[in-house]
N, C-alpha and C positions, 0 to 999 in steps of 0.2 A: 490724418495722423500729425500729430503735433511735432514741430521740429526736435524737440527735446527726446521722443519716441523714435522717430526717424532715424535720428542721428545714432542715438543709442543703438538700434536695430542693424543699422551701416556696420557698425564697429563690432559687433555681436558677429555678424555674418562676417566680415573681415577676418577674425579671429577665428576661427571654424574653418576657412580656406585658407588660410595660412598653415594651420595644424594638419590638415590633410596634405596641403604640400609638404609639409615636412615629414610625415608619414611617406608620402609618396617616393621622396627625395633618400631617405632611411632605408626603404625596401628595395629601393632598388642597387643601393653601394652596398648595402647588407651590414654596413657598419654602425652597431645598435649603439655602441657608445658614445659616438661622435652626436649619434639621433637624440637622444637621452641629453645630453650636453645642449642640443639646440633647443630642447623642449622647456630645459630648466629656464633655458634666455626668455623664449617665447613667452611662461608664463610672468616672468618678471614684468614682460612690456606689455603682458595684457591685463595683468591686473591694475595696472595705472592706466591703459586703456578705458579699460569697463569702468573702472573709480569714477574717472572724468567723464564720461559718457552717459555711463546709466547709472549711478549713485556708490555711495561707501557700503552700501549693504552686500551689491553683490559682487563689489569688486573682493571685498573681506570671504566672500564664500568662495569665489575662485582661488583666491590665496591659501584657504584653509586646505584646499584639496591636498589628500597625502596620499599616494596609493601605496596599497599594501605590500606587504609579502609577494612574491611569486614563486612556485613551485615547479614550475614546468620543465625546467632545463632547456628551454627552447628559445634562445633570446630575443628571435625575432617576434614569435608569440608573447612575450613579454612586453616587448616593445608596441607592439598593436595594443595590450589592454595598458600599457598608458595613455597611448593615445587617446581610449576609448574613454578612460577615468577623465578626462577634461573635455571630451568632447560630448558627452552624453550631457551634462549642466549645462552647457553653452545652447546645446539644443534646443532643451527645454527652458533657458532665460529670452532664445529668440522666438520661440510657439507666445510665449507668455508677454514679449514687448509686443508683436504681430497682433495677440489677441487686444490689444489696450489701442490699438489703433483703428479708428472708427472705417468703416466701408467706404472703399473709391468713389468718388463723385460725391460725398457728402460735405 
């Protein structure tokens, strides 16, 4: 694995872990307003980190994510949907970066 790919994969995985941690914290304290604010702050940091580690194209892709309206009237479900709209593209990016790496021992 090249050092750039390895660094990028590590950063993307860390951002997924941070996102999961924010979700867990919010679902524990049931404060979806604070959770949404933490997600917004996380997004700003994540875009900068991913742009630096993976590339500007991927950073812009994450920056362009705009969650759509939700009509569930369930704040916890709406928050979980917000997390998922960022989590899914990050998992896809991580899989793509992992696939670019040569097999171990090469």
